[in-house]
C-alpha positions in Angstrom: -68.9 94.9 -80.0 -70.3 97.6 -77.6 -68.3 100.0 -75.3 -69.1 103.0 -73.1 -66.9 105.3 -71.6 -68.2 107.8 -69.1 -71.7 108.1 -70.4 -74.1 110.8 -69.0 -77.4 111.5 -69.8 -79.0 114.6 -68.6 -82.9 115.1 -69.3 -84.3 118.4 -69.3 -87.9 119.5 -68.4 -88.0 123.0 -68.6 -85.7 124.6 -66.4 -85.2 121.3 -64.4 -82.4 119.0 -65.3 -82.3 115.2 -64.1 -79.2 113.2 -64.4 -80.3 109.6 -65.2 -77.0 108.2 -66.2 -73.8 109.3 -64.6 -70.3 108.4 -65.8 -71.1 104.6 -66.8 -68.5 102.9 -68.2 -69.2 98.9 -69.8 -68.2 96.5 -72.5 -70.3 94.3 -74.0 -68.8 91.5 -76.4 -70.2 89.1 -79.1 -72.4 86.6 -77.9 -72.7 87.6 -74.5 -75.9 87.9 -72.5 -75.7 91.0 -70.5 -78.6 92.0 -67.9 -78.7 95.5 -66.9 -80.5 95.1 -63.6 -82.2 97.8 -61.6 -85.6 99.2 -59.7 -87.7 101.8 -61.6 -85.7 104.7 -62.2 -82.4 103.3 -61.8 -81.6 104.5 -65.5 -82.1 101.0 -67.2 -84.3 102.1 -70.0 -82.1 105.2 -70.5 -78.8 103.3 -70.9 -81.0 100.4 -72.9 -81.7 103.5 -75.3 -78.3 104.7 -75.4 -77.1 101.3 -76.5 -79.6 100.8 -78.5 -78.9 103.8 -80.5 -82.2 105.6 -79.8 -80.8 108.3 -77.6 -77.6 110.2 -77.6 -75.7 110.7 -74.4 -75.1 114.1 -73.2 -71.4 113.4 -72.8 -69.3 110.2 -73.0 -68.4 108.0 -75.6 -69.8 104.9 -77.0 -69.0 102.8 -79.9 -71.0 100.0 -81.5 -69.3 97.4 -83.9 -66.1 99.6 -84.1 -68.2 103.1 -85.1 -67.9 105.6 -82.5 -71.7 106.6 -82.5 -72.2 109.3 -79.6 -72.1 112.3 -82.0 -73.7 110.6 -84.8 -76.8 112.3 -86.2 -80.5 110.6 -85.7 -79.9 109.4 -89.6 -76.7 107.9 -88.9 -78.0 106.1 -85.6 -81.1 104.9 -87.4 -79.2 103.2 -90.2 -77.0 101.3 -88.0 -80.2 100.4 -86.0 -82.1 99.1 -88.6 -79.5 96.4 -90.1 -77.9 96.0 -86.7 -80.0 95.8 -83.6 -83.3 93.9 -82.9 -85.6 95.2 -80.0 -88.2 93.8 -77.7 -90.3 96.0 -75.5 -92.2 95.6 -72.5 -95.8 96.6 -74.5 -94.6 94.5 -77.3 -94.9 97.4 -79.9 -96.6 95.6 -82.5 -98.7 97.8 -85.1 -102.2 97.0 -84.3 -103.2 97.7 -88.2 -101.0 94.5 -89.4 -101.3 90.5 -89.0 -98.8 88.9 -87.4 -96.9 88.2 -90.8 -96.8 91.7 -91.7 -95.3 93.0 -88.3 -92.9 90.3 -88.7 -91.7 91.2 -92.3 -92.0 95.2 -91.3 -88.5 95.8 -90.3 -87.0 94.0 -93.6 -89.0 96.6 -95.8 -86.5 99.2 -94.7 -83.4 96.9 -95.7 -82.5 95.6 -99.0 -84.4 92.7 -99.2 -86.4 91.4 -102.5 -90.0 90.3 -102.0 -88.9 86.9 -102.5 -86.2 86.9 -99.6 -88.3 88.8 -97.4 -90.8 86.2 -97.5 -88.5 83.3 -97.2 -87.0 85.2 -93.9 -90.5 85.4 -92.6 -91.6 82.1 -93.0 -88.4 81.1 -91.3 -89.3 82.9 -88.2 -93.1 81.8 -88.0 -91.7 78.2 -87.8 -88.9 79.0 -85.7 -90.9 80.4 -83.1 -94.2 78.4 -83.6 -96.2 81.1 -85.1 -97.3 79.7 -88.4 -100.8 78.8 -87.6 -101.2 82.7 -86.3 -99.9 84.2 -89.1 -103.0 85.7 -90.4 -104.3 86.9 -86.8 -104.0 90.5 -85.7 -102.5 91.3 -82.5 -106.0 92.2 -80.7 -106.2 88.5 -81.3 -103.4 87.1 -79.3 -102.8 86.0 -76.0 -99.8 88.3 -74.2 -97.4 85.7 -74.8 -98.0 85.2 -78.3 -97.4 88.8 -79.0 -94.2 88.7 -77.3 -93.4 86.0 -79.5 -94.1 87.7 -82.4 -91.8 90.8 -80.9 -89.0 88.6 -80.6 -89.8 87.1 -84.2 -89.7 90.6 -85.6 -86.6 91.5 -83.4 -84.7 88.6 -84.9 -85.7 88.5 -88.5 -83.1 91.0 -89.8 -80.3 88.7 -88.0 -79.4 91.3 -85.9 -75.6 91.9 -84.3 -77.4 92.2 -80.8 -81.0 91.8 -79.5 -81.8 94.3 -77.1 -84.9 93.6 -74.7 -86.4 96.3 -72.3 -88.6 94.5 -69.6 -89.5 91.5 -71.8 -91.6 89.9 -69.4 -93.2 93.0 -67.6 -96.8 92.2 -69.2 -96.8 88.3 -69.0 -97.8 86.0 -66.4 -95.0 84.1 -64.6 -95.2 81.1 -66.4 -95.4 83.0 -69.6 -92.5 84.8 -68.8 -90.3 82.1 -68.3 -91.3 80.9 -71.9 -89.9 83.9 -72.9 -86.6 83.8 -70.9 -86.2 80.4 -72.1 -86.5 81.6 -75.8 -83.9 84.2 -75.2 -81.6 81.6 -73.7 -81.8 79.4 -76.8 -81.2 82.4 -78.7 -78.2 83.4 -77.1 -76.8 79.9 -77.1 -77.3 79.8 -81.0 -74.8 82.7 -80.7 -76.8 86.0 -80.6 -75.9 88.8 -78.5 -78.3 89.7 -76.0 -78.6 92.9 -73.8 -81.7 92.8 -71.3 -82.7 95.3 -68.5 -84.8 94.0 -65.9 -85.8 94.8 -62.4 -86.0 91.2 -61.5 -83.5 89.3 -59.9 -84.7 85.9 -60.8 -84.7 86.7 -64.6 -81.0 88.4 -64.2 -79.9 85.1 -63.1 -80.6 83.9 -66.7 -77.8 86.1 -67.9 -74.1 85.4 -68.1 -73.3 88.9 -66.5 -75.3 91.3 -64.6 -74.5 95.0 -64.2 -76.5 96.6 -61.5 -77.9 100.1 -61.5 -78.9 102.4 -59.0 -79.6 106.5 -59.6 -77.8 106.4 -62.7 -74.9 104.5 -61.8 -73.1 101.1 -62.1 -73.1 99.6 -58.7 -71.7 96.5 -59.4 -71.0 93.9 -62.0 -71.0 90.1 -61.7 -70.1 87.6 -63.8 -71.8 84.1 -63.6 -70.2 80.9 -64.1 -72.4 78.8 -66.5 -72.0 75.1 -67.4 
């Protein structure tokens, strides 16, 4: 599904260059739950953004669903993202001016869904993630856990090929974070491919495979046995 070869990412700030990814190689197959583990500054977000077609690598190759994407223009990458990748962020990324229902519906408006189909899909998400009673609420009326559940529903509503989660429990209390991790695990058990970035070894334990980054390098890769 996702194959990266010798990915390098260099960030320029004036005359200063910082290499945030160095010769990263990885393979992520359909229905896997892969965790990218590392401390702050290790390159997790840069790798997540590259995998998620938000950023282009400075060099190297990356394939997504059979497409070589490292050299695509922004519009081409955007078209692949819209229908194939769902995102969940640490800061939720909800639109304050839209209620829960409208936030979940938003990605569908960029795809070829009729109004009826959009409504049907949103109702499924509201039910699946137990948000029906909150559908008219706005983000400022929700708890942090509720916001993240809305964000997951919004990511999942497009029926993505892969869900990418960047520190999805970073703004949550530990008990609420555990609930989010349980939801992600359940989605993976249903067949959804998940790639999650975290600094938490405890959360990394939820995945099937852990790729550890340090200073932009992959330093270890562990496959876990799951009963």
